[in-house]
N, C-alpha and C positions, 0 to 999 in steps of 0.2 A: 954631330953637334947636339942633336936632341937627347941622346942617351946621357951626355955629360950634364945637360941642363936638368934632366930628371934626377940624376945622381946627386947633384948639388941641392936640389929641392928636398930630396930625401934627407940629406945630412943636416940641413938647417930646419927641417920640419915644416916647410912652407906648404906642403900638400897635406890635406886632411880637414877641409871644411866639412861640417856636418851635412849629411844628406838631408834634403828637405822634401824629396818626393821619391816615388818609385822609379829607379833608374831603368829598369827593364819593363817595357810596356807590352801590351797585347799585340800591337802591330810590329812586324819584323823590321829591323833596322840594320843596315850594313855598317860595320865598324872596321876601321883601319887599325892594325897593330901599332902600338906606341912604344911599349917597353921592349927591352931586348928579349925577354922570354917570349912575349907575344910574337915578335918578329921571327924568332928562331923556331918556335914550336907550333903556334896556331896559324899564323898568317891572318889575312882578313877573315872575318866571320859575319854571319847573319844571325841576329839574336832576337828572340821574342820570349814571352813568358812560357811558351810551350816547347821551344826547341832552340838549340845552338847548332848551326851548320858551319862546317869548316870548308876551306877551299878544296880539300881532297874529296869532298862529298860525304865524309863521315859526319855523324851528328850525334847529339845527346838529346834525349827527351827530358823535359823539365816539368816539375810540378811544384808549385809554390807551397812552401812550408810556413813561411812568415814574411809578409810584405814589409814589415818594419821591425826586424830583429835587433834588439839592443845588444851592444857588444863593443868590442874594440876592433874596428875595421880600419881600412885605409893603409896607405904606405907607411904611415907612422903609428898606426893604431889609434889615431885620434878621431876617427869618424865613428860616431856613436850608433848609427843605424845602417843596416844593410838588408837587402832582400835575400832570403835563403830559399834555395830550391833543393828538392830531392831529385837526384839524377838517375836515369835508367838508360841502358844502352851502352855501347862502347864505340867511341869515335875512331878507334883503330890507330894506325900509324898516321902521324901528321907530317909536318915538314921535317926533312932530314931524318926520317924514320923515328922521330920522337913521339912519345905518348904523353898524355896529360899527367898521369900519376905513376910512371914507371910500369911495373907489372901488376899494380893494384888497380881495382876498378874504382872509378870516381863514383862516390855515393851522394855527395852534396856539393853545391856551388853557391857561393855568396857573391852578390853584386852591389856596388855602391858608387855614388857620384863623388868625384873630387874635382876641384878647380885649382888652377895655378896660373898666375900671370895672365888671367883673362881667357884661358883655354879650359874647356871642359873635357874630362876624362872619365871613362868607366873603368873601375877596378873590378876584377873578377878573381876569386880564389877558389881553387878546387880542393876537395877533401876526400879522404877515404874513411872507412869505418862506419859504425852504426850510430854514433852520437851526433846530434845536431850541433854544428859548430857555433861558437859564440864570439869568434874573433880570429884575427890572423896569427895569433900566437899559439893556436891549437897544435898539438902534436900531430894530428891527423892531416894537417895541411900538406899539400904536395906541389903546389904551384900558385903563383900570383901572376896575373897578366893585366896589362893596362892597354886600353884602346882609346883612340881619338873618337869622340862623338861628333866631331865637326866634319862629317862625310856627306857629300851631296848625293842625292838619289839619282 
């Protein structure tokens, strides 16, 4: 049911309110996968400004490039601001032997807040290449993942 709701929201453009704050904070937070790609590839994650840890034990080290990067972010490209991180490390194989960017290393990650029908979601996009991304339409994008931020500790 949730995936159909998400698809419907994408098609009508209901997701995509502007981010008003930094979605990824210094303190680690547990996130549940919401989108089909997050369910199939990452599973639940623990995320902070320094690291993203996956259920397999794999992790990515993160360094903030820009806490308020202007661009076209979000499921519909209508979110104007995202946090952009330089990524180091290799999370390895995740769920079902999937990886975040196929056989390419992840070099950047973007994160932004979205809200739909009163629920808050965290959008994350992974990128390869040397250029700092400016939106979800970049050729270097290799995956987008959405997580529920309504997780109890």
